[in-house]
C-alpha positions as CSV (number, residue, x, y, z in Angstrom):
1,M,85.2,-25.1,113.9
2,T,86.2,-27.6,116.8
3,S,89.5,-29.5,117.2
4,K,87.9,-32.2,114.7
5,G,88.4,-29.6,112.0
6,V,92.4,-29.0,112.6
7,P,93.3,-32.8,111.0
8,L,91.0,-31.8,108.2
9,L,93.0,-28.2,107.6
10,M,96.2,-30.1,108.0
11,L,95.2,-32.6,105.2
12,G,94.1,-30.2,102.6
13,C,97.5,-28.3,103.2
14,L,99.2,-31.3,102.8
15,L,97.0,-32.1,99.5
16,V,97.9,-28.6,97.8
17,T,101.7,-28.9,99.1
18,I,101.9,-32.4,97.2
19,Y,100.3,-30.7,93.9
20,Q,102.3,-27.7,94.1
21,W,105.6,-29.4,95.1
22,L,104.9,-31.5,91.8
23,R,104.8,-28.2,89.7
24,L,107.9,-27.0,91.3
25,R,110.3,-29.8,90.9
26,S,111.9,-28.1,88.1
27,A,111.7,-24.7,89.6
28,P,114.8,-22.9,90.7
29,R,115.5,-23.5,94.4
30,N,115.0,-20.1,95.5
31,E,111.2,-20.1,94.3
32,K,110.9,-23.8,96.4
33,I,112.1,-21.6,99.3
34,A,109.9,-19.0,99.0
35,Y,106.8,-21.4,98.6
36,L,107.6,-23.0,101.5
37,S,108.0,-19.8,103.6
38,I,104.4,-18.6,102.4
39,L,103.2,-21.9,103.2
40,A,104.6,-22.2,106.7
41,L,103.2,-18.4,107.2
42,C,99.7,-19.5,106.4
43,W,99.4,-22.7,108.0
44,I,100.5,-21.1,111.4
45,L,98.1,-18.6,110.7
46,A,95.5,-20.9,109.8
47,I,96.1,-23.2,112.7
48,S,95.9,-20.1,115.1
49,L,92.4,-19.2,113.7
50,V,91.3,-22.3,114.3
51,I,92.6,-22.4,118.0
52,N,91.5,-19.0,118.7
53,P,88.9,-17.7,116.5
54,Q,88.6,-14.3,118.4
55,L,92.3,-13.6,116.9
56,P,92.3,-10.4,114.2
57,G,92.4,-11.4,110.7
58,P,95.1,-10.0,108.3
59,S,93.1,-7.1,107.2
60,Q,92.5,-6.0,110.4
61,V,96.1,-6.4,111.4
62,I,96.8,-4.0,108.2
63,E,94.4,-1.7,109.2
64,V,96.2,-1.0,112.7
65,F,99.5,-0.5,111.0
66,F,98.3,1.7,108.0
67,G,95.3,3.3,109.1
68,P,97.1,6.3,110.4
69,L,99.1,6.5,107.5
70,G,96.0,6.4,105.8
71,K,94.3,9.4,107.4
72,L,97.4,11.3,106.9
73,I,97.4,11.0,103.3
74,D,93.8,12.0,103.2
75,K,94.3,15.4,104.7
C-alpha cells in the first residue's frame, strides 16, 4: 500500500469510530475507555504496517513469546 492508502485507512477508522461511538453513548465510562484504548492500539498497528509492511504481524509476535512455552507443554 502506498502513502495514498494512509488517508483511506484513517477515513475508514473514523467511520467505524463514529458508528461505534453512537452505539456507546449510553455505555458506562469504563467501556468507552476500553474501546478507545483498543482503537488506538489497532490504529497504531495499522499505520505502522502501512509504513513498513515487513514488520511482523501480531500472530508472529505471539509465536515468539509463546513458542517456547508450547514446546515445553508438548513434552
